[in-house]
Structures are given as structure tokens and as C-alpha cells.
N, C-alpha and C positions, 0 to 999 in steps of 0.2 A: 625442081628436078627438069633438067635439060632433055627434051625429047618426050616429056611425059606430063599429063595434066589431070587433074581431078575435074571431071564433069559430073553433073547430076546425074543420080542413079535413075536407071530406067530397067525394067525387067527384061527389055529386050537388047539392051546395048552390052551388058557385063561379059556375056559368053563369047560373042565376036570379037570385041575390042579390048575387054579387059585385061590387064596384066596380072598373071598367075603368081601367086605366091609359092605355093606347093600343093601336094595331094595329101588329103587327109589318110587315115589307115585303110580305108576302104577304096583308095585310089580315086575318089571324087576331087575335082579341081577346086582350090580355093584361090580368092581373088582378093586384092587390095582393096579396102573400103574405107571410108571415113563416117564417123557417127558423131553425135553428141550425147554424152552422158554425164549426167548431174551438173549440166552447164559448161563442159569442157568437151573440146574436140580430141577424138582419139582416131588413129589409124590401126586397122586391125585386119583380120581374115574374113571376108565374106564367103559363107557357106551357101551355095544356091539351093541345095536339097534341104536345109534347114531353114532358109529364108532369113537369116540373122548374119550379123557380124560379131566376130569374137574379138574382145580387146583386152589386154592386161591391165588391170588395176592394182596397185600394188603386189600382194603375193598370189593373187588369183585370176583366173580367166572369167571375163563376165561376157554374157549373151546379150546383145542389143538389136532388137528387131527392125528399128528405123534407121536405114542406111541411106544416108545423105549424098554420098559422092562414090563414084568409083574410078580407079585409076587407070586411064587409057594412054596409048602412045598417040602423039600427035599426027 
């Protein structure tokens, strides 16, 4: 993606530099995150309040707590 890059996730970098996907039903911001789930990489929505990344796997949404990277502008 031109102008954006995934960088190592750091608890201090997502809120200031992370790219927001949307807000959840409580108006909490969600950010693009990248995780590994069962050996495969997925892009999902990182929820800071839950400390997890939500990804689509088949017909369900899965919560993955170990966020690898966060999408930021260059």
C-alpha cells in the first residue's frame, strides 16, 4: 500500500500513528492490525480496550490476542 506500512506492534504507537478502521458500537476506535492464526497471516481490527485483534476466519470472527504489526502512515 502506497503511503502506509505495517510496523511492529508497540502498545505506545498504535493510538498516535495507527490507521483507524472504524469505531465499534461504543464509539471506541479500531485499528488495522496483523496477526498469525494457525500459521497463517491475517489482517484484522485491533481493539485497544480488549487488547486483541479480530479477524474473519470462514464464517466467524475470531479474537487473537497476539498482535504482530499495526498499519501506520509512512
